C-alpha positions as CSV (number, residue, x, y, z in Angstrom):
1,M,13.8,-77.3,80.2
2,S,16.0,-80.3,80.8
3,T,14.4,-81.7,83.9
4,T,14.5,-85.2,85.1
5,T,11.3,-86.5,86.5
6,S,10.0,-89.8,87.8
7,T,6.4,-89.3,86.7
8,A,4.8,-90.2,83.4
9,T,3.2,-87.7,81.2
10,S,-0.1,-88.0,79.3
11,P,0.2,-86.0,76.1
12,R,-3.5,-86.5,75.4
13,Q,-4.5,-85.1,78.8
14,I,-2.2,-82.2,78.5
15,A,-3.4,-81.4,75.0
16,A,-7.0,-81.6,76.2
17,S,-6.3,-79.1,79.0
18,L,-5.1,-76.4,76.6
19,T,-7.4,-73.4,76.2
20,E,-6.0,-72.0,73.0
21,F,-6.2,-73.5,69.6
22,W,-3.0,-73.7,67.4
23,S,-0.8,-72.9,70.4
24,P,1.6,-75.8,70.7
25,R,3.2,-76.4,74.1
26,V,6.5,-78.2,74.8
27,I,6.0,-81.2,77.1
28,A,9.3,-83.0,76.7
29,E,12.6,-82.9,74.9
30,V,14.5,-85.8,73.3
31,D,18.1,-84.9,72.3
32,D,17.7,-82.0,69.8
33,N,13.9,-82.3,69.5
34,Y,10.9,-81.0,71.3
35,V,7.8,-83.1,71.9
36,K,4.8,-80.7,71.7
37,V,1.1,-81.1,72.1
38,A,-1.7,-78.9,70.7
39,K,-5.4,-78.5,70.5
40,V,-6.4,-77.4,67.0
41,H,-9.6,-76.5,65.1
42,G,-9.9,-74.8,61.7
43,S,-7.0,-74.0,59.5
44,L,-3.5,-73.0,60.5
45,A,-1.6,-71.5,57.5
46,W,0.2,-72.6,54.4
47,H,3.9,-72.8,55.3
48,A,7.1,-74.9,55.1
49,H,10.0,-75.7,57.4
50,D,13.0,-75.4,55.1
51,H,15.4,-77.4,57.2
52,E,13.3,-79.6,59.5
53,D,10.9,-82.6,59.2
54,E,7.7,-82.4,61.3
55,L,6.0,-85.4,62.8
56,F,2.3,-85.3,63.6
57,L,0.7,-87.9,65.8
58,I,-3.1,-87.7,66.2
59,L,-4.1,-88.2,69.9
60,K,-7.9,-87.6,69.4
61,G,-10.0,-86.6,66.4
62,R,-9.0,-86.1,62.8
63,L,-6.6,-83.9,60.9
64,R,-6.1,-83.2,57.2
65,I,-2.7,-82.0,56.1
66,E,-3.1,-80.2,52.8
67,L,-0.2,-80.5,50.5
68,E,0.5,-78.8,47.2
69,D,-0.1,-82.1,45.4
70,G,-3.0,-83.4,47.5
71,A,-3.8,-84.1,51.1
72,V,-3.2,-86.6,53.8
73,D,-6.1,-87.5,56.1
74,L,-5.1,-88.6,59.6
75,N,-7.3,-90.3,62.2
76,E,-6.7,-91.0,65.9
77,G,-3.4,-92.9,66.3
78,D,-2.1,-92.1,62.9
79,V,1.4,-90.6,62.3
80,Y,2.6,-88.6,59.4
81,V,5.9,-86.9,58.7
82,V,5.9,-83.7,56.6
83,P,9.4,-83.7,55.0
84,K,11.5,-80.6,55.2
85,G,10.8,-78.0,52.6
86,V,7.2,-79.3,51.8
87,R,4.5,-76.6,51.9
88,H,1.6,-77.8,54.0
89,N,-1.5,-76.5,55.8
90,P,-3.0,-78.5,58.7
91,V,-6.8,-78.4,58.9
92,A,-9.1,-79.8,61.6
93,E,-12.9,-79.7,60.8
94,E,-13.6,-80.4,64.4
95,E,-11.5,-80.1,67.6
96,C,-8.4,-82.3,67.3
97,L,-5.6,-83.1,69.8
98,L,-2.2,-83.8,68.4
99,M,1.4,-84.4,69.3
100,L,4.3,-83.0,67.3
101,I,8.0,-84.0,67.3
102,E,10.2,-81.3,65.8
103,K,13.8,-80.2,66.0
104,K,14.3,-77.4,68.5
105,S,15.1,-75.0,65.6
106,T,11.6,-75.5,64.0
107,L,9.6,-72.3,63.8
108,H,5.9,-72.8,64.5
109,T,4.6,-71.6,61.1
110,G,7.9,-71.9,59.3
111,D,8.4,-69.4,56.6
112,V,5.3,-67.3,57.3
113,V,4.0,-65.3,60.3
114,T,0.3,-65.0,61.0
115,D,-1.9,-64.1,64.0
116,K,-1.7,-67.8,65.0
117,T,2.1,-68.0,65.0
118,R,3.6,-68.7,68.4
119,S,7.1,-68.0,69.5
120,L,9.3,-70.7,71.1
121,D,9.0,-68.8,74.4
122,E,5.2,-69.1,74.2
123,Q,5.5,-72.8,73.4
124,L,7.8,-73.3,76.4
125,R,5.3,-71.8,78.9
126,P,4.4,-74.2,81.7
127,V,1.1,-76.0,81.1
128,D,-1.4,-75.8,83.9
129,T,-2.9,-79.3,84.1
130,H,-4.8,-78.7,87.3
131,N,-7.9,-77.1,85.8
């Protein structure tokens, strides 16, 4: 993906243009990390990333990250890092746009596979922002 561009990117606009829920798309890379955006609604799946932290930034809406010992409620503009090895389940009662920063080795749903799991190839597909 390593392309140099002289144009700015709007993560919120790109996330808003997505047509699938829970299907993150890579919009940039920083060293060994991907910057991803997603449009989410409903519940993803209980999972963990054994070797990677996962940063969530809420671009629009609200997200609750359920944890085994409680939950974290995030509003627009909030950031939360799920530490490596912590089981979690993201839940959006209404449509929510978010940005994720994860190591390139991070699997979408970590240690579980569901019908919502997306491969890295799927996450690297170009985003059509000219709807």
